[in-house]
N, C-alpha and C positions, 0 to 999 in steps of 0.2 A: 631669708632669715639667717642671721649670723649665729655664731657659736654661743655667744652669751644669751641671746634671746631663746635659743633652743634649750639651753640648760635651765633658764628661768621657767620656761614652759613645762619642762619635765618635772622640776621641783614642785611647781604649783599643782600639777596633776597628782603627784605622789602625796602631797599634803592633803589634797581633797579626798583621795582614797583613804588615807589614814583617818581623817575626820569622819568619813562615812562609817568606817569600821568601829570607831569609838562610839558613834551615835547608835549603831546597831547593838553594840554590847550594852550600852546604857538602857536601850529600849527593851532589852530582854528582862531587865529587873523591874518588876512591878510591885514587889513586896515592900512594905514600909518597915522602918526600924533599922535601916543601915546594913542589912545582911544581903549577901550575894545569893541569887537564886541558883538552882541547879543548872538551869539553862545557861546562865552566865558562866558558871564554872566549867561546863562542858565546852562552851565556845572558847574560853581562855585556854583550856587544856589542848584542844585541837589546834589552836593557833601556836601554842608553845611547841607542839610536836612538829609543826611545819616550818616555823621560822625561828624557833629557839626561845628560851626563857627570857633573856634580856630584851630582845626585840619586842616580845609580847608585853613585857612590863612597860616599856616606853610607849608602845602603841595604845594600850588600853588604860594607861595611867594607873596601874596597879603596883603595889609593892612586889618586888621580885620574890621575897620570902613567902608572900601569900600564894603565889603561883606554885612555888616549890612545895609548899605544904599541901596544896591540892593534888599535885602530882604524886607526892609521897603517899598520901591517903589512898590513892587509886593504884599504888604500886607501879607507876609508870616511870621509866627512866628516860630522861631527855638530856642530850648534850647541851653544853652552854650555848653553842651556836651550831648552825647547820654545817654539813660536810663541805659545801662549796666555799665557805669562808676560809678553810684551811688551804684549799687549792688556790684561791685568790691570793692569799698571803704568800704562798710559796712562789707563785709567778711574779708577784710584786717584788719580793726579795731578789729574785733572779734578775729582774729588769733593773733594779737599783744597782746590783753588783756589776751588771754589764756597763751601765753608764758611768759608774764611778771610775772606771779605767780611763775614760776620756777627760776627766776633770783634773 
């Protein structure tokens, strides 16, 4: 299996996981009338605490403002993105600086 096939397989697996999580979120809502249930809100809040508000918004196809409103109502503070993103960006910047000397 070459590198391109591996990347394609990984992306397909991630997309499948995302679809499953979205399906689970939608399955939690059984009320009619277009309102989100408390179970859906709790699931979204837990996701936002683990992966961040923006990622949760993309994953569950919810407006970011809605998730932020739910978090504010529960008085929960969540960063825009998880801590590992800042570490990743730092090392990416360092790597780019290192290779810019060779160019």
